SEMARNU-772411 format. One record per residue (C-alpha): residue in one letter; x, y, z. Coordinates in steps of 0.05 Angstrom, whole numbers, plus 5000, padded with zeros to 4 digits. Example, Ala and Ser with C-alpha at 12.3 -4.5 7.8 and 13.67 -1.06 7.14 Angstrom:
# residues 2
a524649105156;s527349795143;
//
This chain:
# residues 443
m328961312950;k328461063021;d321460943019;a322160442949;t327060172986;y323659983043;h317459733011;l321359392965;l324658973019;r318058843062;a315458562995;l321958072991;g321057863068;v327358153095;k326358353168;y333858643172;v339658933133;r346358703156;f350959303153;v358058873130;t365159063144;s372158683143;g377758983190;n384558903197;s383858153219;n379858023153;v374357703193;i367057913161;r363058273213;g356658643216;k351058943246;g343958853224;v338859413228;a330959213224;i328259543164;e323059943204;s329560293229;l333560393165;r331161093158;d335561313221;v341461013193;w340361143119;e345561733115;g348961793184;g351361033181;v351260493234;g355960623293;f361660063315;t366760173361;q373360423337;a376859853370;l373859423322;q380859543276;a384459323336;l381258583341;p385958013321;v383657383290;m384156953348;y379157313402;d375558003414;a380958323456;v384059023437;v391258983410;g394759553456;d399359863418;s395459973356;g393460723371;l386260533386;g382160293445;p374960333480;v373961043465;g371661263398;e365361133345;a366261043277;y359961003228;l359060563168;v355460913127;a351160513068;d353360452999;w346960272979;s348160052914;t351259452941;l345059222974;r343258472961;p338157982988;l340857333019;a338356692982;y341056363047;a338956833102;p332157043060;s329557473116;h336057883118;a339558313060;r346358593064;v349659213049;f357059393045;g359660133064;d365160553087;f366960843154;v366861613176;v369462003238;d366762633247;g364162663175;e370762453135;p373361803116;w376361413170;a383861333169;h383860583181;c377860423140;a380159913080;r375260053032;s376260763035;f383960673022;l381360352960;k377360822932;r382961312945;m387960802901;v382260792850;a382461562842;k389461572848;a389661092786;d383861532751;r388262112765;a394461852720;g389761542666;y388460922688;a382460522708;l382659692728;q378759112739;a380258592785;g377857852792;y378657282843;e379956542838;y377056232900;e379955542935;f376555202989;i375654623019;v369354243041;l369553853104;r363653353128;d366253373192;r369854003227;d373453693283;a375753073242;l377253493184;d374053003145;p373653243071;i366653093034;d372152672976;d379152422967;t379852592884;v384852942848;f385053542809;a379153682756;a375752962773;t369552972755;q367452512818;g369553072859;a364353572813;d358453012824;v360252972900;a359853692901;v354653862852;d348054112888;l352254552940;i356354842875;d349354932844;d346755292904;i352555772918;h352555932838;d344956162849;a346056482917;l352056872891;a347456992819;l342357402870;q347957782892;g349557962821;v356857602832;d357757182767;v360956512768;e365056402705;q368455672720;h368255102775;y373254602785;p375054092833;e382054242855;s387953862878;s387053722947;p381653322982;g374553672988;q377454252952;h373954642894;e374955302854;l370455822835;a372956322786;v369056942787;k368157462730;p372258082731;g370058802752;d371659432778;l376159442835;l370859692884;a365759092861;a370858602866;a373058722936;d366158742955;g364758062920;n370557782956;l366757893020;a360957652986;v363256952961;r366456793020;e360256903061;t355356543014;v360655933007;r360555843082;a353555953088;v350755473039;a354954943060;r353055023127;e345454933092;h348154223066;g350954013139;w358054133118;v364054623135;a366955053077;s374055373091;f378255853056;l383455773108;p390455783071;k393155023092;i389354573123;f392153873108;e400053903111;n401553413052;a396153723006;a395154352971;g393054973002;n387655442986;g389656032941;c385256652925;h389456852867;l387757642847;n387757742775;l387858462751;s387558822676;l389359552663;w384559992623;q384060632588;d379060982561;g373860312564;r379859932531;n384059402553;v391359642548;v395759042573;r397358802512;d402059132456;a403758642401;s409859092380;r413059052451;p417358402482;h412657952511;e406558322481;l406158752542;s404759462534;e409659952572;a404660062622;a402059412642;e409559212640;a411859812689;f405459642737;m407758912741;a414559092749;g411759552802;m408758942834;l414658482839;e418359082870;h414159192924;l411958382935;p415158302997;a412058813030;l405458703000;m406357983023;a403858273093;i397358413068;t395857913008;v398257303056;a396857523118;s396756993167;a402356523207;n399155963164;s399256253101;y407056183096;r405455393110;r402055453038;i408055993002;r412755392992;p417355252934;h413554662881;f407054772905;w404655322852;s404255872903;g409156372893;a414456292939;f419456662895;r419557412868;a418357282797;w414457292737;g412956842681;k408956622616;d403356162636;n408655962694;r403955782759;e409855712803;a411556472795;a409056972845;l406357372781;r403856982718;l402157242657;p396956912616;t398256902545;g391756862522;r387756382474;f388256332400;g394556782397;h390057352425;g395757602473;p395457712547;n389958122571;h390958072648;f395757852701;e395757422760;l397757512832;k398856782856;t401556992929;h394857172956;d389656792998;a383756883039;t386457183096;a387857803058;n382658413069;p380858512996;y379759263002;l386559343032;a390058832994;i387359112926;g389059842941;a396259572964;v397459292898;v395459872857;a399060362902;a405159882883;g403959832810;l402060542803;d410160692834;g412060242774;i409260672719;a411161232766;r417761022762;g418260742691;l419760032716;r422159502671;l421158702680;g426458292677;d426957562639;p420257212647;v423056492686;q420055962642;g420455442699;d420555222772;p425255762805;g426055342865;l429754792819;l434955402803;s441455472836;d442955992888;e447656332836;e442456232770;r436856552811;k441357112832;a443557202755;r436757232740;g434057712790;v429757182830;a429657182898;p426256742958;l420057122984;p418857263066;t418356563092;d413456833148;l409657423166;e413757693210;e419557793163;a413658063107;l411758663164;s417658873172;r418758943100;l411859353103;e414959773146;g420159923109;d416760053044;d415260793040;v410760742982;i405560253007;a406760573083;e404561243053;a399361033010;m395960713073;g397861273119;g401461243186;d395761083235;f393060613189;v399760183182;r399960243260;s394059913274;y394459343213;v401559193238;a400259113307;v394258733301;k398458263248;r404258223295;n399358033354;e396257443314;w403657193290;e405957193362;a399556873384;t399756303333;k407056203302;d408255623352;m401755303338;t402054603305;l397554573238;e392754233267;e391654753325;q391555323276;a386054933242;a382554873298;l382555573315;l382055893245;l378055393199;e371255753214;r374156523214;y376256453139;
//
């Protein structure tokens, strides 16, 4: 297998294979290995300092109270099934992998955490699939924040302006096995959305990194800058990264049960109820920057209230009711953006949903309108509550959530919270323009 892969890479003109990962800050990082040296790292992986998981988004300086420091090596062991050529860097290929220390999965490895949650779901008798809707803004000029157009939602003019870019992104993703289902211009100037075909959880998380890398790289080839930063323009829509999930048993989608209220199966309802119950803590992971909370506001279709609804884009958890009377087959978390490490975010959501199933939780009535227009009394009566309004509040909720914390493990929670609290302190008082200047090309 090693020799066959080596010869194939040589035939494709590949000189380096990038071993790629994403840490607590969700900055995508990697090391390139010359293909002549692949045999040396085929099984044992590529070494990274363990301090990688203690680096905040702002700069490469270790966060002191993370429990990590200059001592220690973690090895990123390739999952060779993820090896893909890169259309935007044809002399390079990329592979994802898992961190190992002393022959065991590293406690701080988000991809290993997701694998544990997939295994836990399997033991409970369930499998899940996930797909993302990615929103990003394309700028002609980074410093001037000059978008490539100033059109409105789904305007065909916006599609025409970006047609070559979108076509090249489509082709580059297809080469990596990522299938785009839909594209359209979104509401903000220069904003576009790509909806990607769902797949198993690990493939969806790997695909998240692939999509973000590809969109940004192809935009650079066009002389533009693409950014998934949640909030760039004060008075325009922000960038979400909506997470769509479905529940499966024995190869069959089991979200729908036409005989039950809301056509939801008992398991799907319980999973959704678990997500809602733990959502304030999950937000420390799914909307993971100070900038994120500039987007999470009432009336912006971003999920600012702990509520669910049928086809309600203002609810944090949306249940699409399906076409042609077929009923629901998935549910969507809108309180989610691209600052979230996808392995950690999906894994934490699964932990919350499985807790809902284990406890037999039930949903209240759906909110079929804007919860931000309800009075405080109406919201209280319907069990609707505002969600955390900043990252610090969400981090405190995460620290107090035994289910999510136990699933992650104490060491992982410590490093994650330390990094995110450091990011919060460094960026919370910045203006939006200052945040954009710092973070635009991190996400």
